[in-house]
C-alpha positions, 0 to 999 in steps of 0.5 A: 691359500696355503697347501694345508688349507687347500688340503683341508678344503678337499678332505673336509667334505669327505669327513663331514659326510662321515660325521653326518652319518654318525650324527644321523645314527646317534640321534636315531634319525636313521634307525639302527636297523637301517644301517645294515641295509645301507651297508648292503647297498654300498657293498653289493651295488654302488661300490662294485660299480665304482670299482668296475669303472676305475678298473676298466680305465686303469692299466692292468700292470698298475693293478697287479704291480709285483713291487706294490704287492710286495711292499704293501704286504711286507709292511702289513706283515710288520704291522700285524706282527707288532700289533699282535705281539703288543696285545699278547704281552698285555694279556690279550686272547688270540682273537683280540690280538688278531683283530687288533692287528687287522684294525691297525693294518687294514685302512678304509681304502674301499669306502673312503680311500678311492674317492678321497685319494682320487680327489687329491691326486687324480685318476692316476692314483686310483690303480695303486689304491685298488691294488692295496685293497685287493691285497688287504681283502685277500691276504691280510684279512685271511691271515688275521682271521686264521691267527684269531683261531690259533689258540682256539683250535690249534695250528690246523684250526688256524689254517682252516680258518684262514682258508675259510676267510679266503673263501669269504673273499671269493664271495666279496663283490669288490675284488671281482668288480676290480678284476672284471673292470680290468679284464673288460678294459684290457679287451676294450669291451664296452657295456650296452648303453642302458647297462653302462648308464645304470653302472654309472648312476650306481657308481656315482652314488658310491662315494657319498653313501659309503662315507655316510655309511661309515659314520652310521656304522661307527655310531651303531658299533659304539652304541651297541658296545657302550656298556662296561668293557672290562677287557678294553680297560685292561689292555689300554692299547686303543691309543697305540693301535690308532698311532700304529694305523695313522703314523707307523703304517704310512711311515713304514710305507714311506721308508721302504717305498723310498728305498724302492724308488732309490733302487729304481723299482718304484715310481715316485708318483706311485709311492704318493698314493700308497703313503696316503692309503696307509694314512687312512683310518681303520677299515670299518668292516673289521668291527663286524669280523671282530664280533664274528670271531669272538674278539672284543668288539668294543675295543675294535669299535673304539680304535676305528672311531678314534682313528677316523676322528684323528685322521682328519688332522693326520691325513690332511697333514700328511697329504699337504707334504707332497700333494701335487708333486712326488714325495722323492725324486727318482734316481737319474736314468729312471 
């Protein structure tokens, strides 16, 4: 079996679950009213339990590696700046520019990335993926929400919006699950057996239900915004944003990460999951943020939908280049 065929054999079930969720919601076999409940189950129960388990078994130094943080945040800043500038030059409002930038820079690392990259690269790849998730939840999202309010309330309003966004992060269970798992692992704390079994059951449900939910959320967003969308036709940047997420983002991580490997600051084994994380489709929760902060949700939903569809090919192709071996050899002496 060729390398690409092997990758497709691994990735196909993950994207097939997304398609199942999309088909279920699109055909109304799954009522649209039930999608919010599925999302709540994944976000507040199943996914935190899965992240807690991974945090518990991942070295703290890998979760909070300053080189990973600087690399990921630096590339995210470049993507946000470029995508926002492109949208503004095409006449987009600040909310549309900011949410477009976020959807181009924020991969679906929580719902899709952790289980998919674990299946491809193994347990050692989970730490870097969760590290990027923390950065995107705490920093990238806050910056883009603040930027979305720049033209609405002035500079002070933008800063206040970013502050409110960070407070939302503190109420998000995913970062806390990672933190608690890392602390309990460092202290060698073990849950009481019945509690541990409950956490395991919920964690095992996270991957299939999360992937199914992504599809359902995409179908609901498309169905709710399927009517004439004048601003989307004016901007005509869905293709640019999809290309930014699926191609520009991983290429920037690869380029700057390669420089870090050459300098001896980053391990080649860590660079591999970072590139794969950057190659993931856009995070589905950006659609909810776009609706809340006054952006054109139809445009954002299209970007998420197309990035998810196209990622089956681009993500698989990128994965086949180096799965099972480092992207680049470390310099001698490291």
